[in-house]
N, C-alpha and C positions, 0 to 999 in steps of 0.2 A: 553532394546532392543537395540540390536547392531547397531552401526553407523559406515559406513566406510569412508575412506578418500575422496572417492569420492563425497559423501554427504556432507561432511564438504566442500570441495573445491567448490560445486555448491552453497550452502548456502552462503558461503563468497563472491562468485561472486554477487549473488543477493543483498547481504548486502552492497555491495561495499566497502568489507574489504580485506585487504591483508594478508594472513597468510603464514608464511615461511614453504616450504615443510616439514622441520624436526620437525614442531609443529602440522601438520595434525593428525599425529597417536594419539597424547595426547589430542588433540581438539576431535577426535572421540570417545574417552574412556571417556572423561568429558561429552560429549553431551548424550552418551549413558547412563551414570548414572543419569544425569539431566532427561531424557525421563522416566526412570525406577522409579525413585522418583514421578515423576509427576502421572505415572500411579499407585502407591502405594497410593497417595494421593486421585484420584478420585476413587478408589475402596474401600476407607474407609467408612465404615457403622457405624460409632460410634455415640454417642448422641450428638444433637446440644448443643450450648451452653446455659446455664440456661438464663432465662429471668432475665433483670436486676429490681431491686426492684424500684417501684414507688419513685418519689422524691417529697418532701414536702418543701414548702417555708416558711419562718418564717412569721407570720401574722403581725408582727410590722416593717418590712422593707418595703420599697416602691418597687414596682414592676416597673421594667423598661424594655421595649422590647430590644431585641439586637440592632435594628437599632437605637433607641435613645443613647444608650451607645457609639455606634460607633461613631455617629455624636457629641456628648459631647467629645470624645477623641481626635477627628479630629483637626489638628493645625489650619487649614482656614475653615470657615464655612460662608455660606451667605444665610440667609432666609430658616435656616433649611436644606441647603444642603452642603454637602461636597465638597469643592473646592480642586481638584487635579492638582498639578502643572505639568506642560510638563515634559516630560521624556527627560532628555539630550542627543542628538545624536539620537532621534527619528525621522523618517521620517513621 
């Protein structure tokens, strides 16, 4: 899909970007190529990815929920809850 320099200039204005006039033509060409590629992707009718095989857990290992693993990995825990230190400079 061809993109002209006026479209690039308008999109740059909307995105609050400044693009030098000598780069507008190159940007228009690049944007046209991107749109063509996106059109090819959306028109693709290939087969979907195969389903992943089912996972199996070893019977001899203790099963931990993800939440429990994260709590155990935390540096500070109080009554089973993770203590998150304040972020420096956050308001």
